[in-house]
TORDORO-786379 format. One line per field, with one value per residue: x, y, z of N, C-alpha, C, O in turn; residue number from 1; residue in one letter. Coordinates in steps of 0.02 Angstrom, whole numbers. Layout:
n_east	[X_...] $
n_north	[Y_...] $
n_up	[Z_...] $
ca_east	[X_...] $
ca_north	[Y_...] $
ca_up	[Z_...] $
c_east	[X_...] $
c_north	[Y_...] $
c_up	[Z_...] $
o_east	[X_...] $
o_north	[Y_...] $
o_up	[Z_...] $
voza	[NUM_...] $
kolpa	[A_...] $
This chain:
n_east	[729_656_491_396_337_169_59_-20_-146_-220_-349_-431_-585_-661_-745_-888_-918_-843_-906_-1032_-1013_-913_-901_-974_-888_-920_-1036_-1001_-862_-823_-875_-805_-674_-684_-715_-599_-506_-543_-637_-757_-854_-804_-655_-540_-538_-432_-441_-352_-315_-450_-549_-717_-764_-787_-734_-728_-863_-922_-869_-909_-1000_-929_-838_-800_-751_-704_-576_-537_-441_-386_-302_-368_-470_-605_-649_-646_-738_-857_-866_-876_-997_-1083_-1071_-1127_-1258_-1301_-1322_-1224_-1108_-1031_-949_-852_-694_-620_-482_-383_-258_-96_-61_66_107_38_22_5_-51_49_14_-128_-231_-342_-366_-301_-345_-329_-397_-387_-275_-146_-35_-16_39_186_260_356_376_245_217_301_253_119_135_183_73_-22_-102_-25_-85_-146_-206_-169_-257_-263_-364_-433_-487_-634_-649_-721_-640_-574_-553_-589_-690_-764_-818_-747_-616_-632_-663_-542_-459_-512_-490_-347_-315_-363_-293_-164_-184_-217_-108_-77_38_96_28_41_175_328_366_302_229_329_409_329_317_448_469_356_200_188_318_370_292_335_468_450_407_289_178_86_-77_-198_-274_-396_-523_-670_-798_-917_-1057_-1103_-1199_-1157_-1213_-1208_-1202_-1153_-1024_-966_-973_-891_-765_-752_-720_-588_-408_-344_-432_-537_-666_-603_-468_-473_-523_-572_-593_-676_-814_-805_-731_-821_-927_-863_-827_-953_-1010_-923_-938_-1075_-1081_-1027_-1102_-1169_-1319_-1360_-1314_-1182_-1096_-1003_-887_-841_-700_-652_-538_-447_-297_-237_-134_-22_78_236_299_456_551_508_512_542_513_376_232_100_-38_-167_-271_-404_-546_-699_-866_-1011] $
n_north	[-3653_-3784_-3810_-3944_-4099_-4143_-4284_-4357_-4408_-4356_-4303_-4397_-4476_-4384_-4296_-4286_-4251_-4133_-4049_-4035_-3983_-3887_-3718_-3590_-3454_-3289_-3184_-3048_-3048_-3113_-3028_-2910_-2953_-2987_-2861_-2788_-2857_-2825_-2901_-2920_-2994_-3036_-3114_-3236_-3359_-3451_-3579_-3651_-3807_-3837_-3908_-3950_-3842_-3721_-3590_-3568_-3579_-3479_-3366_-3372_-3294_-3182_-3202_-3249_-3372_-3517_-3605_-3749_-3838_-3989_-4114_-4225_-4346_-4372_-4252_-4168_-4236_-4215_-4074_-4054_-4119_-4034_-3918_-3962_-3989_-3863_-3809_-3737_-3787_-3766_-3656_-3697_-3775_-3919_-3986_-4123_-4159_-4134_-3970_-3916_-3987_-3945_-3895_-3754_-3625_-3478_-3311_-3314_-3301_-3197_-3193_-3291_-3407_-3475_-3571_-3587_-3673_-3645_-3667_-3802_-3827_-3836_-3696_-3605_-3652_-3643_-3506_-3449_-3513_-3470_-3333_-3334_-3386_-3289_-3145_-2987_-2886_-2960_-3047_-3132_-3222_-3270_-3360_-3376_-3459_-3496_-3615_-3718_-3730_-3612_-3497_-3455_-3499_-3597_-3719_-3731_-3746_-3871_-3944_-3934_-4004_-4134_-4162_-4156_-4261_-4372_-4361_-4387_-4517_-4581_-4567_-4447_-4383_-4465_-4445_-4312_-4206_-4190_-4042_-3953_-3839_-3762_-3728_-3638_-3540_-3494_-3444_-3344_-3339_-3218_-3177_-3278_-3251_-3122_-3143_-3207_-3107_-3038_-2916_-2864_-2816_-2800_-2832_-2904_-2933_-3015_-3021_-3124_-3196_-3360_-3509_-3670_-3837_-4000_-4099_-4026_-3988_-4114_-4159_-4064_-4096_-4224_-4194_-4163_-4181_-4268_-4328_-4386_-4506_-4598_-4585_-4622_-4751_-4905_-4843_-4737_-4725_-4729_-4613_-4515_-4530_-4496_-4363_-4300_-4323_-4253_-4120_-4101_-4105_-3985_-3890_-3731_-3640_-3559_-3623_-3683_-3560_-3454_-3325_-3286_-3264_-3226_-3209_-3128_-3119_-3018_-3018_-2941_-2930_-2865_-2700_-2678_-2611_-2636_-2769_-2905_-2871_-2883_-2779_-2699_-2619_-2593_-2620_-2694_-2708_-2786_-2802_-2880] $
n_up	[571_488_423_489_416_392_413_271_282_387_404_352_326_395_330_330_464_468_376_431_560_574_611_509_428_484_395_400_414_295_196_222_197_60_4_37_-35_-161_-230_-349_-411_-529_-594_-516_-391_-281_-170_-48_37_59_127_152_86_158_150_11_-35_38_-22_-153_-227_-255_-354_-523_-553_-465_-392_-299_-184_-107_-12_32_-32_4_57_-56_-135_-64_-67_-204_-229_-160_-236_-356_-313_-286_-408_-467_-517_-631_-613_-528_-497_-448_-361_-321_-211_-131_-74_-98_-206_-315_-483_-552_-665_-682_-621_-615_-520_-426_-291_-161_-40_126_245_415_405_359_441_432_312_205_234_179_48_0_12_-84_-200_-202_-220_-350_-417_-405_-479_-526_-446_-349_-198_-44_78_244_350_514_666_770_843_973_1084_1105_1222_1396_1479_1612_1560_1442_1487_1546_1430_1358_1445_1440_1305_1301_1388_1318_1199_1245_1288_1171_1092_1018_984_894_778_746_691_783_874_791_823_878_770_701_797_807_680_632_538_465_451_369_254_225_191_72_-7_22_95_239_216_278_434_511_631_688_808_892_979_1030_1067_1107_1077_1155_1057_949_991_1011_879_815_874_825_696_694_677_765_856_790_744_659_695_829_828_898_1018_1005_1043_1183_1207_1160_1251_1371_1346_1329_1456_1541_1498_1517_1654_1693_1633_1618_1668_1563_1453_1343_1316_1208_1175_1023_919_759_622_489_394_273_138_20_-129_-99_-135_-222_-138_-9_21_131_262_371_360_429_359_390_531_605_712_733_789_761] $
ca_east	[698_610_425_389_287_111_33_-67_-212_-242_-421_-468_-645_-693_-780_-957_-915_-816_-955_-1091_-1001_-867_-942_-959_-860_-975_-1040_-966_-791_-816_-888_-749_-617_-696_-709_-530_-469_-568_-676_-816_-896_-763_-592_-533_-518_-402_-448_-307_-336_-518_-597_-779_-782_-812_-714_-745_-934_-939_-846_-922_-1036_-884_-791_-828_-725_-676_-536_-532_-395_-374_-269_-413_-521_-675_-666_-660_-800_-914_-870_-900_-1068_-1119_-1074_-1176_-1325_-1319_-1332_-1171_-1046_-992_-901_-803_-646_-595_-417_-365_-185_-63_-55_133_119_-4_57_-46_-22_66_-25_-195_-282_-349_-362_-288_-365_-313_-437_-366_-233_-80_15_-6_71_256_244_403_360_180_219_332_207_60_154_188_7_-63_-93_16_-122_-185_-199_-173_-292_-262_-421_-420_-532_-699_-651_-752_-588_-545_-586_-572_-748_-752_-832_-693_-560_-648_-657_-471_-431_-533_-453_-277_-311_-373_-237_-109_-202_-222_-46_-82_105_113_-7_65_248_354_391_272_211_391_431_288_334_513_461_284_175_201_389_375_264_378_528_430_391_223_169_18_-118_-257_-279_-463_-557_-742_-820_-988_-1072_-1144_-1207_-1146_-1245_-1161_-1195_-1111_-955_-943_-964_-831_-705_-748_-694_-518_-358_-317_-484_-592_-679_-552_-407_-485_-536_-621_-602_-716_-875_-785_-712_-881_-964_-825_-832_-1020_-1021_-884_-968_-1141_-1071_-1008_-1141_-1207_-1390_-1371_-1285_-1110_-1089_-935_-873_-799_-663_-624_-498_-409_-239_-237_-67_-14_148_269_341_526_589_484_516_585_488_303_209_27_-64_-232_-288_-473_-585_-770_-912_-1077] $
ca_north	[-3719_-3799_-3834_-4017_-4125_-4175_-4342_-4341_-4437_-4333_-4289_-4448_-4500_-4332_-4247_-4276_-4212_-4068_-4008_-4023_-3954_-3830_-3658_-3548_-3388_-3242_-3143_-2984_-3059_-3130_-2968_-2865_-2981_-2980_-2791_-2767_-2890_-2801_-2952_-2885_-3039_-3060_-3141_-3307_-3375_-3516_-3596_-3707_-3846_-3810_-3947_-3960_-3781_-3668_-3525_-3563_-3566_-3414_-3313_-3388_-3241_-3127_-3222_-3283_-3441_-3539_-3667_-3772_-3895_-4022_-4178_-4279_-4357_-4368_-4181_-4143_-4268_-4181_-4006_-4059_-4135_-3973_-3873_-3989_-3981_-3792_-3789_-3689_-3826_-3743_-3605_-3727_-3824_-3952_-4017_-4167_-4167_-4091_-3902_-3903_-4024_-3918_-3862_-3707_-3574_-3416_-3252_-3336_-3292_-3132_-3204_-3358_-3411_-3535_-3566_-3628_-3728_-3626_-3696_-3872_-3830_-3813_-3626_-3572_-3674_-3618_-3433_-3435_-3536_-3426_-3269_-3346_-3399_-3228_-3089_-2935_-2849_-3008_-3050_-3195_-3214_-3325_-3353_-3412_-3454_-3529_-3678_-3711_-3730_-3545_-3459_-3476_-3517_-3662_-3777_-3736_-3776_-3943_-3972_-3941_-4057_-4199_-4171_-4171_-4328_-4423_-4357_-4423_-4588_-4609_-4558_-4394_-4364_-4509_-4420_-4245_-4204_-4156_-3972_-3914_-3774_-3724_-3701_-3579_-3488_-3466_-3406_-3334_-3339_-3154_-3177_-3321_-3216_-3065_-3168_-3226_-3047_-3012_-2873_-2868_-2759_-2793_-2881_-2889_-2985_-3006_-3058_-3137_-3245_-3417_-3561_-3737_-3896_-4055_-4131_-3984_-3993_-4181_-4161_-4026_-4134_-4280_-4169_-4143_-4228_-4314_-4361_-4408_-4578_-4637_-4584_-4656_-4822_-4936_-4801_-4679_-4720_-4712_-4542_-4474_-4533_-4459_-4293_-4275_-4324_-4200_-4056_-4097_-4094_-3915_-3847_-3680_-3635_-3526_-3663_-3679_-3498_-3435_-3265_-3312_-3216_-3251_-3155_-3142_-3079_-3008_-2998_-2927_-2931_-2803_-2663_-2702_-2580_-2655_-2842_-2929_-2858_-2876_-2712_-2695_-2553_-2585_-2668_-2678_-2754_-2774_-2847_-2869] $
ca_up	[580_433_442_486_371_422_378_218_296_453_405_316_360_435_288_352_525_453_341_474_626_574_605_451_441_484_334_410_399_224_155_232_160_-12_-14_42_-89_-225_-264_-374_-451_-584_-568_-500_-323_-266_-99_-33_95_59_164_114_51_202_123_-60_-45_67_-67_-223_-262_-269_-406_-581_-556_-400_-390_-230_-183_-43_-23_52_-84_28_63_-123_-158_-33_-93_-273_-226_-140_-294_-403_-285_-288_-477_-483_-526_-688_-593_-483_-520_-388_-371_-266_-205_-83_-99_-122_-269_-368_-539_-575_-708_-647_-635_-632_-468_-394_-219_-135_30_165_306_472_381_334_485_414_247_204_224_133_-21_-20_4_-150_-252_-203_-251_-422_-445_-402_-525_-494_-395_-311_-126_-6_141_293_395_576_723_769_880_1039_1135_1111_1276_1464_1520_1645_1517_1393_1522_1551_1363_1341_1488_1412_1242_1315_1417_1266_1153_1276_1291_1104_1056_968_961_838_719_730_692_843_871_736_850_889_705_686_846_790_618_623_469_431_432_309_197_208_157_4_-45_38_152_267_195_321_488_536_669_701_866_900_1032_1011_1117_1079_1106_1163_992_905_1013_995_807_798_893_778_633_702_650_815_895_747_752_623_735_893_816_943_1077_986_1083_1252_1207_1153_1314_1421_1328_1344_1528_1572_1481_1549_1725_1706_1589_1655_1651_1498_1399_1331_1279_1190_1138_969_878_696_593_429_377_201_116_-51_-149_-78_-182_-216_-85_57_30_184_330_369_379_428_341_421_583_622_753_724_824_733] $
c_east	[646_543_422_334_231_91_-19_-138_-242_-318_-462_-527_-682_-739_-851_-960_-894_-869_-1014_-1076_-947_-907_-925_-926_-917_-976_-1003_-892_-781_-825_-831_-688_-626_-688_-637_-487_-491_-607_-744_-861_-861_-702_-597_-506_-486_-407_-407_-326_-409_-567_-659_-806_-806_-794_-738_-818_-955_-922_-869_-958_-991_-832_-828_-808_-692_-640_-528_-492_-389_-343_-313_-468_-592_-696_-686_-725_-861_-921_-898_-975_-1109_-1125_-1125_-1247_-1349_-1335_-1279_-1105_-1002_-938_-846_-756_-613_-532_-401_-289_-157_-51_13_149_79_39_6_-13_-7_20_-98_-248_-281_-344_-348_-306_-342_-349_-414_-319_-162_-24_29_27_145_257_291_387_295_180_248_284_147_77_158_119_-37_-50_-55_-19_-164_-167_-199_-208_-286_-319_-411_-480_-595_-704_-683_-700_-559_-583_-569_-632_-734_-765_-777_-629_-570_-640_-584_-439_-450_-495_-381_-270_-316_-320_-177_-122_-199_-159_-50_-14_130_79_19_141_272_376_360_251_273_415_393_302_400_510_386_265_194_274_400_349_308_440_513_408_321_228_96_-20_-176_-256_-344_-490_-629_-760_-895_-997_-1115_-1150_-1202_-1191_-1192_-1149_-1147_-1037_-927_-930_-902_-768_-696_-720_-619_-471_-337_-369_-546_-607_-627_-487_-414_-497_-588_-630_-650_-778_-859_-766_-775_-921_-929_-831_-900_-1033_-984_-915_-1036_-1134_-1055_-1048_-1179_-1279_-1404_-1337_-1210_-1097_-1016_-935_-820_-763_-636_-588_-470_-350_-235_-169_-68_61_178_300_414_562_568_488_563_563_413_282_133_5_-132_-240_-356_-502_-658_-809_-982_-1130] $
c_north	[-3731_-3824_-3910_-4037_-4159_-4236_-4321_-4363_-4412_-4326_-4341_-4473_-4447_-4286_-4234_-4235_-4140_-4022_-3990_-3980_-3900_-3766_-3619_-3483_-3337_-3200_-3077_-2992_-3072_-3068_-2918_-2889_-2971_-2908_-2768_-2797_-2868_-2851_-2924_-2929_-3064_-3095_-3213_-3315_-3444_-3526_-3659_-3741_-3830_-3848_-3960_-3895_-3723_-3598_-3517_-3547_-3500_-3357_-3322_-3333_-3182_-3143_-3256_-3356_-3457_-3605_-3686_-3836_-3922_-4090_-4238_-4289_-4351_-4296_-4153_-4173_-4231_-4110_-4006_-4075_-4075_-3924_-3897_-3979_-3909_-3767_-3742_-3723_-3799_-3692_-3633_-3773_-3854_-3992_-4060_-4176_-4120_-4022_-3889_-3939_-3996_-3883_-3816_-3652_-3510_-3359_-3264_-3311_-3221_-3137_-3277_-3358_-3477_-3527_-3614_-3685_-3709_-3658_-3769_-3881_-3814_-3739_-3590_-3588_-3642_-3542_-3414_-3455_-3489_-3359_-3278_-3355_-3337_-3181_-3034_-2896_-2895_-3009_-3123_-3181_-3278_-3312_-3399_-3407_-3494_-3593_-3668_-3709_-3660_-3505_-3489_-3487_-3585_-3722_-3785_-3764_-3852_-3976_-3983_-3997_-4126_-4213_-4191_-4242_-4381_-4419_-4395_-4499_-4620_-4598_-4506_-4374_-4409_-4487_-4352_-4243_-4168_-4085_-3932_-3845_-3731_-3693_-3638_-3523_-3455_-3424_-3397_-3329_-3275_-3147_-3219_-3284_-3158_-3087_-3191_-3166_-3020_-2959_-2877_-2806_-2747_-2849_-2866_-2948_-2964_-3049_-3068_-3188_-3301_-3465_-3628_-3787_-3950_-4091_-4091_-3988_-4062_-4188_-4123_-4066_-4194_-4259_-4153_-4199_-4281_-4352_-4376_-4482_-4621_-4640_-4624_-4731_-4848_-4898_-4744_-4671_-4701_-4638_-4498_-4473_-4492_-4384_-4265_-4273_-4266_-4132_-4048_-4080_-4021_-3866_-3796_-3676_-3603_-3562_-3650_-3619_-3482_-3367_-3284_-3254_-3252_-3193_-3177_-3095_-3077_-2981_-2985_-2927_-2863_-2766_-2682_-2674_-2604_-2729_-2858_-2913_-2848_-2808_-2710_-2625_-2540_-2637_-2648_-2731_-2736_-2824_-2833_-2864] $
c_up	[525_460_438_437_410_380_326_234_361_457_368_357_399_395_312_415_510_422_387_534_628_565_542_472_438_420_340_392_325_181_161_193_85_-35_-14_-13_-158_-265_-284_-417_-513_-553_-545_-429_-321_-191_-85_33_110_103_122_86_93_176_51_-72_-16_20_-139_-261_-281_-323_-463_-584_-490_-410_-316_-229_-112_-58_-3_1_-59_40_-5_-149_-128_-60_-164_-275_-206_-198_-344_-378_-287_-358_-504_-500_-582_-668_-548_-520_-458_-405_-309_-266_-153_-113_-129_-187_-327_-420_-573_-617_-670_-667_-648_-584_-440_-318_-206_-61_60_231_360_453_361_375_469_346_253_184_175_61_-43_-30_-64_-206_-258_-236_-327_-454_-447_-460_-489_-440_-351_-237_-101_60_183_343_455_624_715_808_948_1096_1148_1164_1343_1508_1553_1601_1464_1425_1530_1483_1345_1382_1461_1347_1254_1343_1364_1212_1180_1274_1222_1062_1001_941_905_773_698_735_755_827_814_760_860_824_688_735_829_727_605_550_432_412_370_248_176_170_86_-37_-35_93_175_249_243_373_525_576_684_761_866_956_1004_1070_1083_1114_1115_1097_947_926_997_920_785_815_847_710_636_680_700_855_854_762_716_663_799_885_865_1009_1064_1030_1155_1257_1204_1218_1368_1409_1348_1419_1562_1558_1514_1623_1741_1664_1630_1631_1584_1441_1392_1286_1267_1156_1086_935_817_662_526_425_301_181_41_-66_-132_-138_-171_-156_-16_70_88_254_327_394_374_409_371_476_609_668_743_765_799_787] $
o_east	[599_540_445_290_243_103_-57_-186_-287_-347_-521_-520_-731_-768_-873_-1001_-922_-875_-1041_-1120_-937_-944_-866_-935_-959_-923_-975_-862_-735_-787_-811_-655_-579_-659_-615_-438_-463_-611_-784_-902_-887_-699_-648_-457_-508_-379_-424_-351_-427_-621_-654_-864_-843_-835_-765_-834_-1000_-955_-851_-949_-1011_-787_-880_-843_-655_-669_-512_-505_-387_-357_-297_-509_-636_-756_-737_-764_-909_-977_-938_-1012_-1165_-1177_-1163_-1292_-1409_-1360_-1288_-1053_-941_-888_-798_-776_-581_-528_-406_-260_-190_-34_19_199_85_86_-31_45_-48_-8_-129_-306_-229_-320_-379_-285_-337_-334_-421_-322_-122_29_80_40_166_256_269_386_290_147_223_276_126_38_139_108_-85_5_-53_12_-211_-120_-226_-190_-301_-322_-384_-518_-610_-757_-675_-717_-523_-638_-538_-626_-697_-728_-764_-593_-524_-612_-566_-395_-408_-471_-356_-224_-279_-303_-143_-77_-181_-156_-28_-8_180_99_19_170_241_402_389_255_270_440_422_298_406_546_355_306_213_290_436_381_318_461_558_391_296_276_51_0_-200_-238_-347_-482_-645_-740_-933_-948_-1157_-1110_-1239_-1206_-1138_-1093_-1106_-993_-871_-882_-865_-723_-640_-698_-590_-492_-313_-353_-601_-564_-610_-454_-366_-484_-641_-670_-664_-793_-896_-784_-781_-946_-962_-840_-904_-1065_-1011_-919_-1053_-1177_-1067_-1031_-1219_-1297_-1454_-1331_-1180_-1087_-973_-976_-762_-793_-602_-606_-469_-352_-231_-148_-108_102_150_323_433_602_605_470_617_591_388_310_106_27_-154_-217_-366_-486_-676_-788_-1010_-1189] $
o_north	[-3692_-3855_-3938_-3997_-4200_-4239_-4274_-4340_-4445_-4341_-4331_-4488_-4463_-4240_-4176_-4189_-4093_-3964_-3935_-3944_-3870_-3760_-3615_-3459_-3341_-3183_-3052_-2948_-3044_-3057_-2887_-2849_-2949_-2894_-2734_-2768_-2888_-2847_-2905_-2903_-3108_-3103_-3246_-3282_-3490_-3487_-3713_-3708_-3812_-3822_-3978_-3891_-3680_-3552_-3465_-3504_-3467_-3305_-3282_-3327_-3137_-3103_-3287_-3397_-3416_-3654_-3642_-3883_-3885_-4120_-4295_-4244_-4327_-4280_-4118_-4138_-4219_-4088_-3963_-4048_-4065_-3893_-3857_-3962_-3896_-3712_-3711_-3691_-3808_-3686_-3598_-3807_-3818_-4027_-4036_-4199_-4071_-4017_-3855_-3923_-4020_-3847_-3838_-3634_-3489_-3357_-3228_-3301_-3191_-3090_-3321_-3313_-3528_-3482_-3675_-3739_-3753_-3674_-3796_-3937_-3782_-3722_-3549_-3544_-3616_-3517_-3369_-3417_-3471_-3333_-3233_-3333_-3334_-3177_-3033_-2875_-2873_-2976_-3167_-3133_-3332_-3259_-3455_-3359_-3522_-3625_-3615_-3687_-3650_-3482_-3541_-3485_-3625_-3771_-3841_-3802_-3891_-4031_-4036_-4033_-4171_-4268_-4237_-4279_-4430_-4470_-4431_-4538_-4679_-4618_-4518_-4351_-4394_-4509_-4335_-4277_-4120_-4071_-3883_-3796_-3670_-3637_-3590_-3464_-3394_-3375_-3439_-3317_-3277_-3113_-3198_-3286_-3145_-3055_-3194_-3173_-2983_-2957_-2891_-2750_-2691_-2906_-2819_-3005_-2905_-3107_-3025_-3220_-3290_-3461_-3643_-3781_-3947_-4111_-4121_-3992_-4068_-4220_-4145_-4070_-4214_-4301_-4131_-4255_-4334_-4403_-4378_-4516_-4675_-4692_-4656_-4770_-4818_-4918_-4705_-4616_-4663_-4605_-4450_-4420_-4456_-4345_-4212_-4225_-4234_-4090_-3993_-4045_-3998_-3807_-3815_-3706_-3618_-3534_-3611_-3626_-3495_-3354_-3297_-3201_-3303_-3135_-3236_-3039_-3129_-2927_-3013_-2924_-2811_-2798_-2702_-2709_-2593_-2751_-2829_-2941_-2809_-2781_-2719_-2576_-2483_-2694_-2592_-2790_-2677_-2880_-2780_-2854] $
o_up	[518_513_388_420_454_320_336_202_389_509_354_417_433_423_314_421_537_441_382_558_681_517_524_529_393_394_291_360_295_134_112_159_51_-87_-60_-35_-208_-326_-241_-455_-547_-493_-553_-410_-355_-152_-109_79_166_117_63_64_69_181_33_-114_-42_20_-182_-322_-318_-335_-454_-614_-463_-432_-275_-266_-64_-110_-19_-9_-95_34_-12_-183_-164_-74_-182_-316_-231_-207_-372_-417_-290_-367_-556_-497_-580_-703_-531_-568_-420_-455_-253_-316_-134_-172_-179_-220_-384_-404_-617_-606_-629_-721_-688_-604_-431_-285_-237_-24_26_269_352_482_346_349_490_325_302_125_135_18_-99_-75_-98_-254_-314_-275_-365_-510_-486_-487_-427_-392_-319_-215_-134_94_159_374_448_622_662_808_979_1151_1197_1151_1347_1570_1526_1603_1442_1393_1521_1479_1320_1357_1459_1336_1223_1324_1365_1181_1144_1261_1215_1004_945_884_872_719_638_778_777_772_791_722_852_825_662_716_836_721_572_506_373_363_324_195_116_122_44_-96_-77_131_135_265_249_357_565_557_691_765_842_977_961_1117_1035_1173_1085_1082_911_883_973_900_741_773_831_672_586_668_680_886_880_789_741_664_821_931_874_1051_1110_1053_1186_1305_1242_1238_1406_1456_1379_1443_1607_1604_1537_1651_1797_1660_1673_1580_1553_1386_1429_1225_1309_1113_1102_923_823_672_508_449_268_203_3_-21_-149_-185_-116_-126_33_124_93_301_286_442_319_440_377_468_634_663_746_776_812_771] $
voza	[1_2_3_4_5_6_7_8_9_10_11_12_13_14_15_16_17_18_19_20_21_22_23_24_25_26_27_28_29_30_31_32_33_34_35_36_37_38_39_40_41_42_43_44_45_46_47_48_49_50_51_52_53_54_55_56_57_58_59_60_61_62_63_64_65_66_67_68_69_70_71_72_73_74_75_76_77_78_79_80_81_82_83_84_85_86_87_88_89_90_91_92_93_94_95_96_97_98_99_100_101_102_103_104_105_106_107_108_109_110_111_112_113_114_115_116_117_118_119_120_121_122_123_124_125_126_127_128_129_130_131_132_133_134_135_136_137_138_139_140_141_142_143_144_145_146_147_148_149_150_151_152_153_154_155_156_157_158_159_160_161_162_163_164_165_166_167_168_169_170_171_172_173_174_175_176_177_178_179_180_181_182_183_184_185_186_187_188_189_190_191_192_193_194_195_196_197_198_199_200_201_202_203_204_205_206_207_208_209_210_211_212_213_214_215_216_217_218_219_220_221_222_223_224_225_226_227_228_229_230_231_232_233_234_235_236_237_238_239_240_241_242_243_244_245_246_247_248_249_250_251_252_253_254_255_256_257_258_259_260_261_262_263_264_265_266_267_268_269_270_271_272_273_274_275_276_277_278_279_280_281_282_283_284_285_286_287_288] $
kolpa	[M_A_D_P_R_F_R_A_D_L_Y_R_G_T_A_G_W_Y_D_A_Y_R_P_P_Y_P_P_E_L_I_N_E_L_A_D_R_A_G_A_D_G_T_G_R_L_L_D_L_A_C_G_T_G_Q_V_A_F_A_L_R_D_R_F_A_E_I_W_A_A_D_Q_E_P_D_M_I_D_M_A_S_S_K_A_A_A_S_G_D_A_A_R_F_R_F_L_T_G_A_A_E_D_L_D_L_P_P_G_T_F_D_L_V_T_V_G_N_A_F_H_R_L_P_R_D_V_M_A_V_N_I_R_R_W_L_R_P_D_G_H_L_A_L_L_W_G_G_A_P_T_D_G_D_E_P_W_Q_Q_T_L_R_A_V_I_Q_R_W_Q_D_R_N_G_A_D_Q_R_L_P_P_R_Y_A_A_A_R_S_E_R_P_D_L_V_V_L_A_E_A_G_F_E_L_A_E_N_T_Q_V_G_Y_S_R_T_W_T_L_D_E_I_A_G_F_I_A_S_T_S_V_L_S_P_A_A_L_G_D_R_A_E_D_F_D_A_D_L_R_A_A_L_A_A_C_Q_P_G_D_G_L_R_Q_D_V_T_V_R_Y_E_L_A_R_V_S_P_P_E_S_T_G_S_P_R_A_T_Q_S_R_K_R_R_P] $
C-alpha cells in the first residue's frame, strides 16, 4: 500500500503556536543522539520538515553547518528570524519546499533528522533520497513524542474525547488522507528504511514528568494540523472555550501532570549483506 499524500497547507498559519507551545526535546535525548551519530561540532546537518527549528536549533552546537527545510513558508520565516536573532545565521541554510522535491547534492550530510513528521512524508521516496544525500558513514534520525495526548490520565482521556468530537464536527477527514495510519501500520517505518538500505543502529527513549497549564495545552492543539485556528475558522473560539472548560472540570489538585516519553530511532546505511531487514543493535531507555 502506497503512502497517501498529505495536503501541502496542513500547518499554514500555525508557526507562532508551533514555536511557542511545542515542547523542546530534552537535552538528554539530544546529547545522546548527537553522541551516537558522531556529531562533534564539524559536519553538516539536514533537518527535514523542520517546523520552526525544534531539532535544528537543539543540535546546532554539534554541527558546523545546518540546513533546514519545510514546505510552509511561515515556518521557514520564523526559523530564519530565530537564527538571525541568535547571531548565528551564517551557519544556517533554510529551504522552502516539499521534502520530496528537494534537489540536494549527494553525499553531503552527516546526519539527517525528521522530528515527528516522517509519517507525513512519502516515506519510500524520502528513504531513498536521504540515503543518497548522506555521506557513507552518515545517519538518519527519526524523533518522536511530546504530545499532551500521550497517556491515560483522566484529563488526557477527556482531552482526546474533546479533540475527537471537534475533529468529527469540523471534518478532519477532509484534511487528512484516508487510511494514512493503515499504510504505516502495514509497512512500518523501519521496514521502509530497511528496503531502502538502512539498518537500525540505536533506539533510545527518555522519560520525564511535566505539568501542563490550560494555556499550554490550548496552544499545543492550536499548533496541530486539524484543530488550528486556521483549520477551525469561525469555530476556533468555541473550540477553545470547550477545551478549557472540559479540562478545568477534570483538573486534579496537582495540575495536568504527564509522564512524557520521547524517543529517537537512529539508522545507518546497511552493509551490503544485511540490506533488506531492520536490525536493532542498541535499545536504551533513560529517565533523567
